[in-house]
GUFIFI-973122 format. One line per field, with one value per residue (C-alpha): x, y, z; chain; residue in three letters. Coordinates in nm, 3 decimals. Each point is the difference from the previous one (the first is absolute). Layout:
# GUFIFI-973122
u c(X; ...)
v c(Y; ...)
w c(Z; ...)
chaine c(A; ...)
residu c(Ala; ...)
//
This chain:
# GUFIFI-973122
u c(0.406; -0.081; 0.255; -0.262; -0.021; 0.394; -0.073; -0.235; 0.219; 0.291; -0.250; -0.196; 0.012; -0.165; -0.282; -0.062; -0.348; 0.014; -0.273; 0.198; -0.013; 0.103; -0.009; 0.011; -0.059; -0.050; -0.053; 0.030; 0.249; 0.168; -0.343; -0.082; 0.315; -0.052; -0.316; 0.127; 0.127; -0.151; -0.322; -0.132; 0.145; -0.156; 0.137; -0.062; 0.020; -0.124; -0.187; -0.032; 0.105; 0.295; -0.153; 0.000; -0.290; 0.144; -0.057; -0.004; -0.266; 0.206; 0.093; -0.228; 0.089; -0.140; 0.051; 0.171; 0.239; 0.278; 0.089; -0.361; -0.145; -0.306; 0.149; -0.004; 0.312; 0.259; -0.209; 0.300; 0.274; 0.185; -0.006; 0.200; 0.076; 0.086; 0.157; -0.228; 0.257; 0.011; -0.399; -0.024; 0.342; -0.190; -0.186; 0.220; -0.012; -0.380; 0.008; 0.264; -0.192; -0.318; 0.170; 0.134; -0.359; -0.161; 0.282; -0.012; 0.278; 0.319; -0.084; 0.216; -0.072; 0.226; 0.080; 0.128; 0.118; 0.098; -0.012; 0.258; -0.207; -0.098; 0.338; 0.126; -0.259; 0.063; 0.385; -0.083; -0.241; 0.109; 0.384; 0.158; -0.339; -0.109; 0.180; 0.052; -0.159; 0.070; -0.204; -0.143; 0.062; -0.188; -0.041; -0.151; -0.176; -0.050)
v c(1.572; -0.097; -0.217; -0.310; 0.065; -0.106; -0.315; -0.117; 0.032; -0.177; -0.232; -0.046; -0.384; -0.065; 0.289; -0.005; -0.190; -0.197; 0.006; 0.168; 0.075; 0.281; -0.093; 0.347; 0.210; 0.298; 0.292; -0.290; 0.211; -0.313; -0.148; 0.309; -0.006; -0.364; -0.004; 0.176; -0.336; -0.266; -0.199; 0.062; 0.121; -0.076; 0.188; -0.028; 0.178; -0.028; 0.365; 0.243; 0.312; 0.102; -0.154; 0.207; -0.114; -0.225; 0.153; -0.320; -0.234; -0.321; 0.114; -0.166; 0.119; -0.201; 0.027; -0.276; -0.185; -0.128; -0.270; -0.134; 0.073; -0.051; -0.104; -0.328; -0.227; 0.068; 0.294; 0.284; -0.051; 0.244; 0.178; 0.344; 0.149; 0.354; 0.180; -0.212; -0.252; 0.228; 0.009; -0.378; -0.141; -0.129; -0.224; -0.066; -0.391; 0.013; 0.231; -0.195; -0.317; 0.181; 0.153; -0.339; -0.107; 0.216; -0.022; -0.204; -0.250; 0.162; 0.338; 0.178; 0.293; 0.289; 0.220; 0.349; 0.258; 0.368; 0.094; -0.045; -0.211; -0.232; -0.022; -0.110; -0.261; -0.134; -0.054; -0.146; -0.245; -0.063; 0.090; -0.094; -0.071; 0.373; 0.184; 0.346; 0.101; 0.376; 0.180; -0.312; -0.306; -0.285; -0.372; -0.251; -0.298; -0.272)
w c(-1.040; 0.314; 0.231; -0.008; -0.394; 0.053; 0.196; -0.257; -0.286; 0.190; 0.068; -0.329; -0.099; 0.332; -0.060; -0.328; -0.115; 0.341; 0.308; 0.301; 0.349; 0.232; 0.335; 0.255; -0.274; 0.206; -0.253; -0.281; -0.246; -0.069; -0.116; -0.159; -0.203; -0.076; -0.146; -0.303; -0.103; 0.229; -0.115; 0.347; 0.353; 0.318; 0.270; 0.370; 0.342; 0.348; -0.040; -0.291; 0.156; -0.240; -0.308; -0.286; -0.215; -0.268; -0.340; -0.230; 0.014; 0.025; 0.336; 0.293; 0.373; 0.278; 0.380; 0.095; 0.259; -0.208; 0.262; -0.059; -0.399; -0.123; -0.344; -0.140; -0.024; -0.341; -0.066; -0.074; -0.206; 0.162; 0.355; 0.107; 0.296; -0.085; 0.330; 0.248; 0.134; 0.332; 0.023; 0.002; 0.132; 0.328; -0.198; -0.306; 0.053; -0.040; -0.270; -0.225; 0.058; -0.100; -0.330; -0.088; 0.045; -0.220; -0.293; -0.294; -0.066; -0.101; 0.127; 0.233; 0.299; -0.046; 0.290; -0.135; 0.279; -0.066; 0.362; 0.233; 0.274; -0.277; -0.121; 0.288; 0.064; -0.342; 0.052; 0.324; -0.130; -0.346; 0.032; -0.340; -0.146; -0.008; -0.262; -0.131; -0.324; -0.060; 0.268; 0.141; 0.242; -0.137; 0.137; -0.197; 0.188; -0.234)
chaine c(A; A; A; A; A; A; A; A; A; A; A; A; A; A; A; A; A; A; A; A; A; A; A; A; A; A; A; A; A; A; A; A; A; A; A; A; A; A; A; A; A; A; A; A; A; A; A; A; A; A; A; A; A; A; A; A; A; A; A; A; A; A; A; A; A; A; A; A; A; A; A; A; A; A; A; A; A; A; A; A; A; A; A; A; A; A; A; A; A; A; A; A; A; A; A; A; A; A; A; A; A; A; A; A; A; A; A; A; A; A; A; A; A; A; A; A; A; A; A; A; A; A; A; A; A; A; A; A; A; A; A; A; A; A; A; A; A; A; A; A; A; A)
residu c(Met; Lys; Lys; Thr; Asp; Tyr; Ala; Val; Lys; Lys; Leu; Ile; Ser; Glu; Ile; Glu; Asn; Lys; Asp; Ile; Leu; Glu; Val; Ala; Cys; Gly; Arg; Ala; Glu; Phe; Ser; Asp; Ser; Ala; Ser; Asn; Tyr; Ala; His; Ser; Val; Ser; Cys; Ile; Asp; Leu; Asp; Asp; Ser; Lys; Leu; Ile; Cys; Pro; Lys; Gln; Glu; Asn; Ile; His; Phe; Glu; Ile; Met; Asp; Ala; Ser; Arg; Met; Arg; Tyr; Ser; Asp; Lys; Thr; Phe; Asp; Thr; Val; Phe; Leu; Tyr; Asn; Ala; Leu; Ser; His; Val; Ser; Ser; Gln; Trp; Gly; Ala; Ile; Lys; Lys; Glu; Cys; Arg; Arg; Val; Leu; Lys; Pro; His; Gly; Ser; Ile; Tyr; Ile; Ile; Gly; Thr; Trp; Lys; Ile; Asp; Ile; Thr; Leu; Met; Lys; Asp; Leu; Phe; Gly; Asp; Gln; Ala; Lys; Trp; Asn; Gly; Lys; Phe; Leu; Ile; Ala; Arg; Ile; Pro)
//
């Protein structure tokens, strides 16, 4: 089982039968794992150079700047950043604002970290909001 499969299992209630977005998806491994349970998975990144071709039909990849998303307001049930905070930290304020805009009411943003650099940033940015869940540091932003 891949590490992303474990992360998905830990957050299954936020994924199962939902429309989700992964921001700064990189290889889209988290999106690929989540697609086994989600209704639809959208994943965005600034480029597709690291992208592994999604295997599931319910995954949709777009090259897009997360600080200026082209999605309509209230499109997604849940938004995820998986091992991506260090890549977007300089634009975090604008990206968080956009994530909230595209999030449906009562949805949440989840930042998940396993890399040392992301974990350090998460602790700095979210303090006690970031909690360990197995091998993952997870911060939930309502």
